N, C-alpha and C positions, 0 to 999 in steps of 0.2 A: 654445268662444267663435262660432262659427257660431251651433251653436243656439241660443245664449241669443239674441242676437242676432236671427234667424230669432220664437222663440218674442215676442219686445218686437214683432216686427215684425209680428204675427197680436194682439199681446194688447191694439194700440191700438185699434184703434176700438171693441175694449168698453171701453175704459176711458173712452174718451170722448161715449160714447155710453149711459155711465149718465149721464140727465139728459131732462129739456124742452125739448125744441128748443125747442118751440113758447114756452116760458116766456121762451129766450135772445134770439128773433124779439118778445118784447112789450116786454125789456128795453129795446135796443138802440134801438127806434122811442120805448117810453116816452124815455128818454134825448133823447131831441130837441124835450121839451116844457119852458116853463118851470118850472123849484122842480121837478122829479123824477134822479132817481138811480137808476142801475143798478149792482149788485157781481157779479159769478160768482169763486165758488172752485170750482175745479178741485180732481180728488181733489193733488194734491200740492202745492198751496195748503194745502189739510187738514189734509195733515199735518206741510206745516210749522207748524203754526199748535197745533198736538198737543201738540208738543214746549215752546210760551211756557203753552200753559194748565195748570190744575189734575187734579190729580190724578184728581178725578171726571170732569170734562170731556173728560180723553184715551181717556177709552174710549168715551164719546160720540160723539164727534169721527169714529174708527173706525169705526161703525157708520154713515157717510154717506162717500157718490163726486161728490155736488154739491152745493152752494148757490144759489140766487138768487137775491136781495132789491131790491127796486125801493119807492124811500122818493115818494113825492108828496105834497107842502105845495102843489097846484095844485087847488084847486078844479074850476074847467070842468072836470080832465080825468082826476079820481080818479071820477067815477062810467064811464066809457069804459073807464081801465082795473080796475076792478071787477068789468064787464061781461065783457073779454077775455079776463082772469082766471080765472073760472068756468065760459066756454065753456072755454078752456083744462084746468080741471079734471075737466069733463063727456067733453073728449073722451079725455084717460087716463086713464076708468074708477071717478076719483076721487068716493066717493060721501063726504058731509057726515056729521062723526063728532059736532061738540060744540062750541059756541062758550062761552067764557070773560068776563068782560071782570074790570079788575085797574084799575092803579090809571092806567093811562096811557088804557086805552076797550075795546073789545070788540075780542075774537079770535074769526074764523069758519075751522072747522078741515075740511079735506077729504082722507082718506088714499086714498092705492090698497094695496088687502092683494092678498096670491100667499097664498094659506092662513094661516096664524099672525106671514104674514112681512109688514111693509110696505115698500114701494118707493117710493110718491110721498106727499108729504106736502107739502100747502097751504096759506098758516096769510094770511087774508084781515086786515090790522088798520085796523078805526077809531080811530083815534085823536078822546080830545076834543077834542082844539086845532079836528076837521075835517083834519086826514091822512089817508092812505090810506096803506100798507104791505101787498103781496105777497110773502112768501116762499116760495121754493119749494124741498126739498129732496128728493135722490134717494141710497138707500140699501137696507142691509138690516137694518132692526129692526125685534129682534120686535115684537110689540106690547106685551106689557108695559113695554114700558123707552119708550114712545111720549111719557111725559111728561118724560124728562131731554131733550130737546129742547128741553123751554122752561127751561131752565136755562143755553141758552149763549149768551153775549152776544153780541151784536152787532159789529164790528168799531169801534174808535171814531174821535175827529175831535181829532186833536190842535189 
């Protein structure tokens, strides 16, 4: 039992550092602005989400350690948020991957890889309604499974 407790104590810093600290800081600062929301989910919350997810989404959730989501419907702050998110992407060594368009707007995707494994994904979404969203995901994501992240559903409002 003592060994198990010691192992947990040793591993806690590894689990809590499996995210981009600058993105968490940005989220906390951005949330102070009008019409900006910040959501963060760590490995424990993602583990709980797995139980309620569809079978396909469970496998995707298992690849992730942390998700940060910032939603900005404040046009005067959106440009600042975008610039800061891009600076964070650059600081963690994330390179531009692709831009995609869907019915909601444009998504610019940046990734940080180690070999064939993606460690960080940062998505900056420009909605057609003028809003901006930033999603940062950390984990161990095989490059060929990167597309599965787009199928995750964001937390809904009731």
